[in-house]
C-alpha positions as CSV (number, residue, x, y, z in Angstrom):
1,M,59.5,-46.1,72.1
2,P,57.2,-46.4,69.1
3,Y,57.5,-44.1,66.2
4,D,55.9,-43.5,62.8
5,H,57.8,-45.4,60.1
6,I,57.4,-43.5,56.8
7,T,59.7,-44.0,53.9
8,N,62.2,-41.1,53.5
9,G,61.5,-40.0,57.0
10,F,58.6,-37.6,56.7
11,S,57.5,-38.5,60.2
12,N,59.6,-39.6,63.2
13,G,59.1,-39.5,66.9
14,Y,62.9,-39.3,67.6
15,T,64.2,-35.8,67.3
16,N,66.4,-35.6,70.4
17,G,64.3,-32.6,71.4
18,N,65.4,-30.7,68.3
19,S,63.0,-30.3,65.4
20,E,65.6,-28.3,63.4
21,L,68.2,-31.1,62.9
22,H,70.3,-30.6,59.8
23,V,69.0,-32.4,56.7
24,V,71.2,-33.5,53.8
25,D,68.6,-33.9,51.1
26,L,69.9,-36.2,48.3
27,R,66.6,-37.3,46.8
28,S,67.1,-35.5,43.5
29,D,68.7,-32.5,41.9
30,T,65.2,-31.4,40.9
31,I,64.8,-30.1,44.5
32,S,67.6,-27.6,44.0
33,K,66.6,-23.9,44.3
34,P,67.7,-21.1,41.9
35,T,70.8,-19.2,42.8
36,Q,70.6,-15.5,43.8
37,A,72.0,-14.6,40.3
38,M,69.2,-16.5,38.7
39,R,66.6,-14.8,40.8
40,E,68.0,-11.4,39.9
41,A,68.1,-12.2,36.2
42,M,64.5,-13.4,36.3
43,A,63.4,-10.1,38.0
44,I,64.8,-7.9,35.2
45,A,64.5,-10.1,32.1
46,P,63.1,-8.5,29.0
47,V,60.1,-10.5,27.9
48,G,57.6,-10.9,25.1
49,D,55.2,-13.5,23.8
50,D,57.2,-16.7,23.1
51,V,54.3,-18.3,21.1
52,Y,54.8,-15.5,18.6
53,G,58.6,-15.9,18.9
54,E,58.9,-12.4,20.4
55,D,60.5,-13.1,23.8
56,P,64.0,-11.8,23.5
57,T,65.3,-13.7,26.6
58,V,63.9,-17.0,25.3
59,N,65.4,-16.3,21.9
60,L,68.8,-15.7,23.6
61,L,68.6,-18.9,25.5
62,I,67.8,-20.9,22.4
63,Q,70.6,-19.2,20.5
64,K,73.1,-20.0,23.2
65,S,71.8,-23.6,23.4
66,C,72.1,-24.1,19.6
67,Q,75.7,-22.8,19.7
68,L,76.6,-25.3,22.5
69,F,75.0,-28.3,20.9
70,G,75.6,-27.5,17.3
71,K,71.9,-27.6,16.3
72,E,69.9,-25.3,14.1
73,D,67.0,-24.4,16.3
74,G,65.2,-25.1,19.5
75,I,62.2,-24.4,21.8
76,L,61.7,-23.9,25.5
77,V,59.2,-26.2,27.2
78,P,58.0,-26.5,30.8
79,S,59.5,-29.9,31.4
80,G,61.7,-32.7,30.1
81,T,58.6,-34.9,29.9
82,M,57.0,-32.6,27.4
83,A,60.3,-32.3,25.5
84,N,60.6,-36.1,25.1
85,M,56.9,-36.4,24.2
86,I,57.2,-33.8,21.5
87,A,60.4,-35.5,20.1
88,R,58.6,-38.9,19.9
89,G,55.9,-37.2,17.8
90,P,52.3,-36.2,17.9
91,A,51.2,-39.8,17.7
92,Q,52.3,-40.0,21.3
93,L,48.9,-38.4,22.2
94,A,47.2,-41.5,20.8
95,G,49.9,-44.0,21.9
96,V,53.2,-44.9,20.4
97,Q,54.3,-48.5,20.0
98,Q,57.6,-49.1,21.7
99,A,60.2,-51.9,21.5
100,L,62.3,-52.0,24.6
101,V,65.9,-53.1,24.7
102,R,67.5,-54.1,28.0
103,N,70.1,-51.7,29.3
104,K,73.6,-52.8,30.3
105,N,75.2,-51.6,33.5
106,D,77.0,-48.8,31.6
107,G,73.8,-47.3,30.3
108,T,74.3,-48.7,26.7
109,F,72.4,-51.6,25.2
110,C,73.2,-54.4,22.8
111,L,73.2,-52.9,19.3
112,D,72.6,-56.3,17.7
113,E,69.5,-56.7,19.8
114,M,68.4,-53.2,18.8
115,C,68.9,-54.1,15.1
116,S,66.7,-57.2,15.6
117,R,63.9,-54.9,16.7
118,I,64.0,-52.6,13.8
119,R,61.1,-52.9,11.4
120,I,61.9,-51.4,8.0
121,D,59.3,-52.9,5.7
122,P,57.0,-54.7,8.1
123,D,53.8,-56.6,7.6
124,C,50.7,-54.3,7.5
125,H,49.8,-55.4,11.0
126,E,53.1,-53.9,12.4
127,P,54.3,-50.4,12.8
128,Y,57.4,-48.9,11.1
129,T,60.4,-48.1,13.3
130,A,60.7,-44.3,13.2
131,L,62.8,-43.4,16.1
132,I,65.6,-44.6,18.5
133,V,65.7,-43.0,21.9
134,V,68.7,-43.0,24.3
135,E,69.3,-41.3,27.6
136,N,72.6,-39.6,28.6
137,T,73.5,-39.6,31.4
138,H,71.6,-42.7,32.2
139,N,69.6,-42.1,35.4
140,M,68.9,-45.6,36.6
141,C,72.3,-47.0,35.7
142,G,73.8,-44.5,38.2
143,G,74.4,-41.4,36.0
144,K,76.6,-43.3,33.5
145,V,78.0,-41.4,30.5
146,L,77.3,-43.1,27.2
147,P,80.6,-43.9,25.4
148,L,81.2,-41.9,22.3
149,E,82.3,-45.0,20.4
150,W,79.0,-46.6,21.1
151,L,77.0,-43.5,20.2
152,D,78.9,-43.4,16.9
153,K,78.0,-47.0,16.1
154,L,74.4,-46.4,17.0
155,G,74.3,-43.3,14.8
156,N,75.7,-45.1,11.8
157,I,73.2,-47.9,12.2
158,A,70.3,-45.5,12.4
159,K,71.5,-43.5,9.4
160,S,71.8,-46.7,7.3
161,H,68.2,-47.5,8.1
162,G,66.9,-43.9,7.7
163,I,65.8,-43.8,11.4
164,A,66.0,-40.7,13.5
165,V,67.7,-40.7,16.9
166,H,66.5,-38.7,19.9
167,M,68.7,-38.2,23.0
168,D,67.0,-37.5,26.4
169,G,69.9,-35.4,27.7
170,A,68.3,-34.3,30.9
171,R,71.7,-34.3,32.6
172,I,73.8,-34.2,29.5
173,M,75.8,-31.3,31.0
174,N,77.1,-33.7,33.5
175,A,78.1,-36.0,30.7
176,A,80.1,-33.3,29.0
177,V,81.9,-32.2,32.2
178,A,82.7,-35.8,33.2
179,S,84.0,-36.9,29.8
180,K,85.6,-33.5,28.9
181,V,83.9,-33.7,25.5
182,E,82.1,-30.8,23.9
183,L,78.3,-31.1,23.8
184,S,78.2,-30.7,20.0
185,R,80.4,-33.8,19.7
186,I,78.3,-35.9,22.0
187,V,75.1,-35.1,20.1
188,R,76.6,-35.0,16.6
189,D,74.6,-37.9,15.3
190,M,71.4,-37.0,17.2
191,D,68.5,-35.7,15.2
192,S,67.1,-34.1,18.3
193,V,68.2,-33.6,21.9
194,C,66.6,-32.1,25.0
195,F,68.2,-31.0,28.3
196,C,66.8,-29.9,31.6
197,L,67.5,-26.5,33.1
198,S,65.9,-27.6,36.4
199,K,68.1,-30.5,37.4
200,S,71.8,-30.3,37.9
201,L,72.0,-26.8,36.4
202,G,69.8,-25.5,39.2
203,A,67.3,-23.4,37.4
204,P,63.7,-23.5,38.8
205,I,61.9,-24.7,35.6
206,G,62.2,-25.6,32.0
207,S,63.8,-27.8,29.4
208,V,65.1,-27.0,25.9
209,L,64.5,-29.2,22.9
210,L,66.9,-28.8,19.9
211,G,67.0,-30.1,16.3
212,T,66.7,-28.9,12.8
213,K,64.6,-25.9,11.9
214,A,62.1,-28.1,10.2
215,F,61.9,-30.4,13.2
216,I,61.4,-27.4,15.6
217,E,58.6,-25.9,13.4
218,R,56.7,-29.2,13.8
219,A,57.6,-29.3,17.5
220,K,56.1,-25.9,18.1
221,R,52.8,-27.2,16.8
222,V,52.9,-30.2,19.1
223,R,53.9,-28.0,22.0
224,K,50.8,-25.9,21.4
225,V,48.6,-29.0,21.3
226,L,50.1,-30.2,24.6
227,G,49.4,-26.8,26.3
228,G,53.1,-25.9,26.4
229,G,53.0,-22.7,24.5
230,M,54.1,-20.0,27.0
231,R,53.8,-16.2,26.8
232,Q,56.3,-14.1,28.8
233,A,58.6,-17.1,29.3
234,G,61.7,-15.0,29.4
235,I,61.3,-14.9,33.2
236,M,62.1,-18.6,33.3
237,A,64.6,-18.5,30.3
238,A,66.6,-15.9,32.2
239,A,67.5,-18.4,34.9
240,G,68.4,-20.9,32.2
241,I,70.9,-18.4,30.7
242,V,72.5,-17.8,34.0
243,A,72.7,-21.6,34.5
244,L,74.4,-22.1,31.1
245,D,76.9,-19.3,31.8
246,S,77.8,-20.1,35.4
247,M,76.9,-23.6,36.6
248,M,79.2,-25.9,34.5
249,D,82.1,-25.6,37.0
250,Q,79.7,-26.4,39.8
251,L,79.0,-29.8,38.2
252,R,82.7,-30.8,38.8
253,I,82.1,-30.1,42.5
254,D,79.0,-32.2,42.5
255,H,80.9,-35.1,40.9
256,E,83.7,-34.8,43.5
257,H,81.1,-34.8,46.3
258,L,79.7,-38.1,44.9
259,R,83.2,-39.5,44.6
260,Q,84.0,-38.8,48.3
261,I,80.8,-40.5,49.5
262,A,81.3,-43.5,47.1
263,E,84.8,-44.1,48.3
264,A,83.9,-43.8,52.0
265,I,81.2,-46.5,51.6
266,H,83.5,-48.7,49.4
267,N,86.4,-48.4,51.9
268,M,84.1,-49.9,54.6
269,N,84.3,-53.3,52.8
270,S,80.7,-53.9,53.9
271,K,79.1,-57.3,53.0
272,I,75.7,-55.6,52.9
273,F,76.2,-52.3,51.1
274,K,78.0,-51.8,47.8
275,V,78.6,-48.9,45.5
276,D,79.8,-48.7,41.9
277,L,83.1,-46.7,41.9
278,Q,82.7,-46.2,38.1
279,A,79.9,-43.7,38.9
280,D,80.7,-40.9,36.5
281,T,78.6,-37.9,37.4
282,N,76.1,-36.8,40.1
283,I,74.1,-39.9,40.7
284,L,75.2,-42.6,43.1
285,M,73.5,-46.0,43.5
286,I,74.0,-47.8,46.8
287,Y,73.2,-51.5,46.4
288,L,71.9,-53.5,49.4
289,D,71.6,-57.1,50.3
290,N,67.9,-57.0,50.8
291,R,67.9,-60.3,52.6
292,K,69.5,-58.5,55.5
293,V,68.1,-55.0,55.1
294,T,65.6,-53.4,52.7
295,A,66.0,-50.1,51.0
296,D,63.0,-48.6,53.0
297,K,64.5,-49.6,56.3
298,F,67.9,-48.2,55.4
299,L,66.4,-44.9,54.2
300,Q,64.4,-44.6,57.4
301,R,67.4,-45.2,59.5
302,L,69.4,-42.6,57.6
303,Y,66.7,-40.1,58.4
304,D,66.1,-41.1,62.0
305,V,68.1,-39.5,64.8
306,Y,67.9,-41.4,68.1
307,P,68.8,-39.8,71.4
308,N,72.1,-41.8,71.7
309,D,73.2,-41.2,68.1
310,P,76.5,-39.5,67.9
311,I,75.7,-38.0,64.5
312,K,72.8,-35.5,64.6
313,V,72.0,-35.3,61.0
314,R,69.2,-36.6,58.7
315,I,69.8,-37.9,55.2
316,R,67.0,-38.1,52.6
317,A,67.3,-40.2,49.5
318,S,65.1,-42.1,47.0
319,T,64.8,-45.8,46.1
320,R,65.1,-47.5,42.7
321,D,63.8,-50.8,44.1
322,N,64.0,-52.7,47.4
323,S,67.7,-53.4,47.0
324,C,69.0,-50.0,45.8
325,I,68.8,-46.4,46.9
326,R,69.9,-43.3,45.0
327,F,71.8,-40.2,46.0
328,V,71.8,-37.2,43.6
329,F,74.1,-34.2,44.1
330,Y,73.5,-30.6,43.2
331,W,74.9,-27.1,43.9
332,E,73.3,-26.7,47.4
333,I,75.1,-29.7,48.8
334,T,78.2,-28.3,50.5
335,D,81.5,-29.8,51.6
336,E,80.2,-29.8,55.2
337,D,77.0,-31.7,54.1
338,V,79.2,-34.3,52.4
339,Q,81.3,-34.8,55.5
340,M,78.3,-35.0,57.8
341,A,76.6,-37.5,55.4
342,I,79.8,-39.7,55.4
343,K,79.8,-39.9,59.2
344,K,76.1,-40.7,59.3
345,L,76.4,-43.4,56.6
346,E,79.4,-45.0,58.3
347,Y,77.6,-45.1,61.6
348,V,74.4,-46.6,60.2
349,I,76.2,-49.1,58.0
350,R,78.2,-50.3,61.0
351,E,75.0,-50.6,63.0
352,F,73.4,-52.8,60.3
353,E,76.6,-54.9,60.0
354,T,76.5,-55.5,63.8
355,K,72.8,-56.4,63.9
356,T,73.1,-58.9,61.0
357,S,76.2,-60.5,62.3
358,V,74.6,-61.4,65.6
């Protein structure tokens, strides 16, 4: 029987007569919806004009964030992309020269290689090195937490050269929970840091950028140029406050859910599908032998439900490339979802193992 083959299963002729089959959606934690407590806080939040610095709920969110991270000041922006763009400086609007350093599997990179890229007193044809950027947790390395010892070394090198360091900490809350290290310690040597309210913390929108008062004053001007100046932003900040106050314990549950699925796949001893049991947080990479099955085919089969399938559940995920898919866990993924996903994964992996062994 023919069916539409669309990556991530947006269309499929096989539904077993049931269009309401259960879906475990692990594409990203960005798809998480706000909790009821967040919705209630948003409904009653005191608000003002944030561009004038007069929104009391935004100001409270910034105050709480500064206390957690040990930074002087901060601003609320619509997205992590804008936060990172601001931190890289207004020249980003015209294009910033970048020197890329290859990541290691643990999310770090070779500090010697980094040093070789630093330009302190370059020829007039070359730009100065003004900023070093790191990501923690590291998304495409499977949510890895950057080691403190490595961050300390990087900070010392940057300081010796008079270069600022920015941390893209979209999921830094996961790093703090997994490593049991305070946020202020993790970002001690960072000149600026941003974190997302709308990823693992579950709020519907927003990111916070933190740094010195002087840095944030400049950042406010760049935010305005980018169109990120918001008025009664306390409505979105209120959800962020609830997230900071109530969602940290949930991250431990998300990490445990990842661990259960990772171990289930690992214990199958598959020759085609592998996982990294050193996954620290809420991002799990599943590595495929793409000579035997591609990521797109695996994703489609995880979503498909054929009439004879014993497991009536769909799994949605995303791809990094043709030999790797990514699962991301968040507060709406339940214990039941995890057990159903394990059964579906085991069934589909065995199916591919059988097909390729024939």
